[in-house]
N, C-alpha and C positions, 0 to 999 in steps of 0.2 A: 803389756800384751800387744799394744799397737805396733811397736818396733818388731817384735817377734813375728807377728802376722805379716808385716810388710817384708821382713827379711825372707820369709818363706815365699811370698809372691815374687820377689826379685829372683830367688833361686829357681823357681819354676819358670819364670819368663826368660831365664838365661839360656834355656834349651831352644835351639832354632826351630825344631819341628813343632814344639808347643806354640811358639809365636806364629808359625804358619797356620796352625789350626785356628788360633784366635782370629787371625786375619780373615780366614774363610768364614768363620762364624759371625764376624762383624757384618758381613753381607746379608746373611740369613741363616736360619736353622738348617742343619744338615744331618743326614743319617751317617752311620759309620761307613756304610758302603760308598757313599758319595765322597767322604773324606779319604777313604782308601784309594779311590781312583784319582782324586785331585792331588794327593800327596805322593802317589806311586809307591806306597808302602804296604806291607802285609797287614791284614786285619788284626792279628794279635798286637803288632807294634802300635797301630793307631789306637786300639782299645786301651793299651797300657798308658799312652799319653793322655787319653780322655779321662781315664780313672784318676790320674794325678791332678789334672785340671779340675775335675769334679770335686775331689777331696779338698782342694784348695779353695773351692767356692768360686772359681773363675768361669765355670760352665754349669748349666743345668741340663737335665735330661728329662724327656717325657716319653712315655711309652704310648705307641699308637699301633694297636694290633701286634704284628710281629716285629715292627721296627722301633728303634730307639732314635729319637731326634735330639740332637744337641744344640744348645743355644748359648750365646754369650751372656754372662752375668757381669755387667759393667761396674758394679759397686767396688770390688777390690781394686780395679784399675783406676777408679776415681780417687781412691785413697793414695795410690802411687802418684797420680797426677797432682793432687793437692800437696804432697810432700815435695815434688819437683818444682812447683810454682816459684818459690823464692830463688831457686837456681836459674830459672828462665829469666827472671827479672835481672839477676846479676849478669847473665850472659848478654841480655839485651842492652843493659847499661854499658857494658864493655864494648859491644859492637857499635853502639852509638858513638862512644868515645873514639874508637878506631876510625869510624866514618868522618868525624870532625877532624881528626888528625890528618887523614888522607886528603880531605878537602883543603886544609890549610897548606899542606905540602904542595898540592897541585896549584894553589893560588900563588905560592912563593916562586914556582917554576915559570910562571908566565910573565 
């Protein structure tokens, strides 16, 4: 189930508008109206993306009188981050090796 949930998260994050929404929600909670203005999209389009994000567990919604406020739910993103960690170590090791190689090359040229 872990892979399936993560696959869904990756599929959802593949959509640029959804990533923009998450970027905005990272700063603070926002209403649908604020997101419509910030994204320069129609209200139905923003609502559709918010529904997908909510169903995936990436955002939470709270009702306050007539407004719905959306906030980021970081737990699914933490799962993706944990999955990516070994790859970051791999990249860091390769970048360190490249740095050493370039330092050796520049030392040979002097």
